[in-house]
C-alpha positions as a Markdown table, in Angstrom:
| # | Residue | x | y | z |
|---|---|---|---|---|
| 1 | Met | -8.4 | 37.1 | 15.6 |
| 2 | Ser | -6.2 | 34.2 | 16.1 |
| 3 | Lys | -3.7 | 32.9 | 13.7 |
| 4 | Arg | -4.3 | 29.5 | 12.1 |
| 5 | Lys | -2.1 | 26.6 | 13.3 |
| 6 | Cys | -1.3 | 23.6 | 11.2 |
| 7 | Leu | -0.4 | 20.6 | 13.4 |
| 8 | Ser | 2.1 | 18.0 | 12.3 |
| 9 | Ile | 1.2 | 14.3 | 12.3 |
| 10 | Lys | 3.5 | 14.0 | 15.3 |
| 11 | Glu | 1.6 | 16.7 | 17.2 |
| 12 | Lys | -1.7 | 15.1 | 16.3 |
| 13 | Asn | -0.4 | 11.8 | 17.7 |
| 14 | Leu | 0.6 | 13.6 | 20.9 |
| 15 | Ile | -2.9 | 15.0 | 21.1 |
| 16 | Leu | -4.4 | 11.6 | 20.7 |
| 17 | His | -2.1 | 10.2 | 23.4 |
| 18 | Glu | -3.3 | 12.9 | 25.8 |
| 19 | Val | -6.9 | 12.2 | 25.0 |
| 20 | Asp | -6.3 | 8.5 | 25.7 |
| 21 | Glu | -4.6 | 9.4 | 29.0 |
| 22 | Gly | -7.8 | 11.2 | 30.0 |
| 23 | Val | -6.5 | 14.8 | 29.9 |
| 24 | Lys | -9.4 | 17.2 | 29.7 |
| 25 | Lys | -10.2 | 18.5 | 26.3 |
| 26 | Lys | -10.1 | 22.1 | 27.5 |
| 27 | Asp | -6.5 | 21.6 | 28.8 |
| 28 | Ile | -5.4 | 20.0 | 25.5 |
| 29 | Val | -6.9 | 22.9 | 23.5 |
| 30 | Leu | -4.9 | 25.4 | 25.7 |
| 31 | Lys | -1.7 | 23.4 | 25.6 |
| 32 | Phe | -1.6 | 23.1 | 21.8 |
| 33 | Gly | -3.2 | 26.4 | 21.1 |
| 34 | Ile | -5.9 | 25.1 | 18.9 |
| 35 | Pro | -9.7 | 25.7 | 18.7 |
| 36 | Pro | -12.0 | 23.0 | 20.1 |
| 37 | Asn | -13.3 | 22.1 | 16.6 |
| 38 | Ser | -9.7 | 21.3 | 15.5 |
| 39 | Leu | -9.4 | 18.9 | 18.5 |
| 40 | Ser | -12.7 | 17.3 | 17.4 |
| 41 | Thr | -11.3 | 16.8 | 13.9 |
| 42 | Val | -8.1 | 15.2 | 15.2 |
| 43 | Ile | -10.2 | 12.8 | 17.3 |
| 44 | Lys | -12.5 | 12.1 | 14.4 |
| 45 | Asn | -9.6 | 11.2 | 12.1 |
| 46 | Arg | -7.9 | 9.1 | 14.8 |
| 47 | Asp | -7.6 | 6.0 | 12.6 |
| 48 | Lys | -6.1 | 7.8 | 9.6 |
| 49 | Ile | -3.6 | 9.7 | 11.8 |
| 50 | Gln | -2.4 | 6.7 | 13.8 |
| 51 | Asn | -2.1 | 4.5 | 10.7 |
| 52 | Tyr | -0.4 | 7.1 | 8.6 |
| 53 | Asp | 3.1 | 5.8 | 7.7 |
| 54 | Ser | 5.3 | 8.8 | 7.4 |
| 55 | Ser | 9.1 | 8.7 | 7.4 |
| 56 | Asn | 8.9 | 12.5 | 8.0 |
| 57 | Ser | 7.4 | 13.1 | 11.4 |
| 58 | Cys | 7.1 | 16.8 | 10.6 |
| 59 | Ser | 4.6 | 16.1 | 7.9 |
| 60 | Lys | 1.4 | 18.1 | 8.3 |
| 61 | Arg | -1.0 | 16.6 | 5.8 |
| 62 | Leu | -2.3 | 13.0 | 5.5 |
| 63 | Lys | -1.2 | 12.4 | 1.9 |
| 64 | Thr | -3.0 | 9.7 | 0.1 |
| 65 | Cys | -2.6 | 8.2 | -3.3 |
| 66 | Val | -5.6 | 8.5 | -5.6 |
| 67 | Tyr | -4.5 | 5.5 | -7.6 |
| 68 | Glu | -3.1 | 3.2 | -4.9 |
| 69 | Asp | -3.0 | 0.1 | -7.1 |
| 70 | Val | -1.0 | 2.0 | -9.7 |
| 71 | Gly | 1.4 | 3.2 | -6.9 |
| 72 | Glu | 1.7 | -0.4 | -5.7 |
| 73 | Ala | 2.5 | -1.7 | -9.2 |
| 74 | Val | 5.1 | 1.0 | -9.7 |
| 75 | Leu | 6.7 | 0.3 | -6.4 |
| 76 | Lys | 6.8 | -3.5 | -7.1 |
| 77 | Trp | 8.4 | -2.7 | -10.5 |
| 78 | Ile | 11.0 | -0.5 | -8.8 |
| 79 | His | 11.9 | -3.3 | -6.3 |
| 80 | Thr | 12.2 | -5.7 | -9.2 |
| 81 | Met | 14.5 | -3.3 | -11.1 |
| 82 | Arg | 16.6 | -2.7 | -8.0 |
| 83 | Asp | 17.0 | -6.5 | -7.4 |
| 84 | Lys | 18.3 | -6.8 | -11.0 |
| 85 | Asn | 20.7 | -3.9 | -10.3 |
| 86 | Val | 19.1 | -1.8 | -13.0 |
| 87 | Gln | 19.5 | 2.0 | -12.4 |
| 88 | Ile | 16.4 | 4.0 | -13.0 |
| 89 | Ser | 15.7 | 7.7 | -12.9 |
| 90 | Gly | 12.8 | 9.5 | -11.4 |
| 91 | His | 11.7 | 10.6 | -14.9 |
| 92 | Phe | 11.7 | 6.9 | -16.0 |
| 93 | Ile | 9.6 | 5.9 | -13.0 |
| 94 | Val | 7.0 | 8.6 | -13.7 |
| 95 | Glu | 6.8 | 7.4 | -17.3 |
| 96 | Lys | 6.4 | 3.8 | -16.2 |
| 97 | Ala | 3.3 | 4.6 | -14.2 |
| 98 | Leu | 1.2 | 5.4 | -17.3 |
| 99 | Pro | 1.2 | 1.8 | -18.8 |
| 100 | Phe | 0.4 | 0.4 | -15.4 |
| 101 | Ala | -2.6 | 2.8 | -15.1 |
| 102 | Lys | -3.8 | 1.8 | -18.6 |
| 103 | Val | -3.7 | -1.9 | -17.7 |
| 104 | Leu | -5.6 | -1.2 | -14.5 |
| 105 | Gly | -8.3 | 0.7 | -16.4 |
| 106 | Tyr | -7.5 | 4.3 | -15.5 |
| 107 | Asp | -7.8 | 6.1 | -18.8 |
| 108 | Glu | -7.9 | 9.5 | -17.1 |
| 109 | Phe | -4.7 | 8.9 | -15.2 |
| 110 | Arg | -2.0 | 11.6 | -15.4 |
| 111 | Glu | 1.5 | 10.7 | -14.1 |
| 112 | Ser | 3.1 | 13.0 | -11.5 |
| 113 | Asn | 6.1 | 13.1 | -9.3 |
């Protein structure tokens, strides 16, 4: 029984590059030590993998925000505060997300780090 392997986003992009270069799928599977169905999943999720903006190239999961518009509102607010040289803590940022969610109509929203 083989041990499961979790590929980083960087490795998944390397796999996609090899697929684009015309390397045989069998050779890619052997090189990266993954089962064929994992290769198929990487290829199927090509757009998500290639468009994933990660400052940490070792990241292994495609992290998505459930409430993207809340995240965007909080980020805009953070930039506004930074432009005004207002110091804010992580705890304050988390608390600020709740009013934005309420305004955007997410009554079930629960703030998190």
